[in-house]
N, C-alpha and C positions, 0 to 999 in steps of 0.2 A: 516708817509706818508699814504695816503689812498691806498686802494687796487689797484686802477688803476695807481698809480704813483710809484709803487715799482720798484726798479732796477732789471734787470735780474740777475739770480743767477751767471751767468758767470762774470758779472761786480762786484758783491759782493765778489766773490771768488778772482778775480784779485786784488781788493782793499785790501782784507785781506792779500794776499801774498805780496803786495806792502808795507803794514804796518808791517807785521811780516813775513819776507821772510823765516825764518827758519822753519815755519810750512809746507812749501812745501815738504821738505825732508820726514817728518813724514807721510804726506798725501800720498805721492808717494809710500812709502813702504806699506802702508795699501791698496792702490789700486793694487799694483803689487803682494802682498801676502795676499789676503783676508782671513779673519778668524784667523789671528794671535791673541794670547793673548798679554797683555802688556809685559809680560816677554819675549815672543817669538819675539815681535817687538824690544825690547831692544837688544836681541842677533843678530837679522838679521841686524839691523841698526848700531850696534856698538856704540850706544849712551848710556849715563848714564841714569839710571832709572828715575831720577828727570826730565831730559829733555823730555823723552818719556811721562811721566805722565802729565807734563805741556802742551805738544803739544796735547795730546789726550784730555785734558780738553778744550783747546781752540777750537779744531776741533769739539768736541761735542757741545760746546756752540753755534757755528754757524751752527749746523745742517749738517755738512759736513760728519761726520762719525757717526756711531751708534754702539752700543755694544749689541750683542745678546749672551746670555749664556757665557759671559766673552770673547767673540771673537769680533774683530773689523772689520768693513766693511765701505766702502764708501757708503753713502746713494744713493738711486736710482736717486734722483734729481741732484746729483753732479757727477755721474759716467761718463757721456759724457763729462762734463767740464774737469774732470781729464784726460780723454783720449786725449782730445785736447791739454792740457798742456804737457802731456807726449810726444806727437808728437813733441813738441817744446823743447825737452830736449835731452841732449847728456851726457852720462856718460863715462868718460875716467879714468880708475884707481880709485883713491880716489876722483876725481873731478866730479861734476855735473854742467852742464851749462843749464840754462833755459832762453829762449827768452820770455820775458813778455812785450808785446807791443813794446816800443822803447828802452828797457833796457835789457841788458844781466845780469843775476844774476849768479854768480859763487860761488859754494858751495864746501866746503871741510869738511868732518867729520874727526876730529882729537881729540884724547884723550877724546872721549865720548861727545864732543861738536860739534855744527854746526858752522863753520866759514863761512862767506859769504861776498861778496862785489858786488857792481853793477857798470856797465859801460854803458854809452849811446851807442846805436847801431851805431850812427854816428862816434864814434872813430874807431870802427872796420871797418866800410865801407870805411872811408877815407884812412886808412892804406892799406886795401885790394885794393883799387883803385890805389894807388901809386905802390903797388907791381905788379899789373897787367900791368901797363904801363911801368914800368922799368924792369920787369922780375926778380926782386930781392926781398930779404927780408930785414927787418930793425931791427936794434938793439934797445934796450930800450932807449938809449940816442938819437938815431935818431928819434924815435917815440915821445919822449918828445919835441924835436925841431919842428917836423912837426905839432903836435897837440897843442903845447904851454901849456903842462901840466907838473906837477912835476914828478921827477924820479920814485916815488912809483907808481903813476898812469900809467906811461909809462910801467913799469915792468908788471903791471896787464894787460894792453892792449896786450903786447907781449905774456904773458901766455895765454890769451884768444884766440889769433890768433893761437898759437900752439895747443891748445886744439881743436879748431874748425876745424883745418886742419885734425884731426884724425876722425872727425865725418862724417856721411853720408851727402851728399849735402843738402838734405831736412832739416836736423837738423840745418844748419847754416842760412837758409833763411825761417824758418817756418812762418806760417801765423801770421800776426800782428793784428789780430782782437781782 
C-alpha cells in the first residue's frame, strides 16, 4: 500500500487480534504491567514460557511492543489503542471477556495456555432482550432453542451472560468502533 492508503493502527491491531486472539492477553499484561521482563511476564500471566516468547515475537513483529534493556513496553503508537481495548474488557476470576467490534472473545488461562472462543454480540443481545421482557433467566437448553444453536454454543452463551452480569455496565456495552 502506498503511504496514503495505509490502514489506521487501530484497524491493524483489531485485525491482528481477530486473526490471533490469544495475543490480546499477552499485550494486555504488557500494557497493564509495563517494564516486565519475559520471565516476569510468564509469572504474572501464569503462561508457559513458550507461549509468552511466541506472543512477544508476534507483538514485536507488528510493532505493538518494544523491548528496552530486556523490559517490555507497548509502543507509543499503540498505547491509546490498547487503552480503548482494555475499556472493552472485563476480567472475572480466571476469565477475560473482550468486546471486539460485533464479537465477544472469552479467554481462559489454564495450565499455562490461553483458551478462547468467540460469540457474536447478537447472541448475547437476543437472550438479554428476552430476559428483560420476561424478567427471568434462561438455561443453556432454552438458549439453544431460542437461538437455534448447538448445546455447546448455548453453554458458552450462558457462561458469557453470567460473566457479563458481574461486570460494570460500561464493560458490557463498550464502544464498537
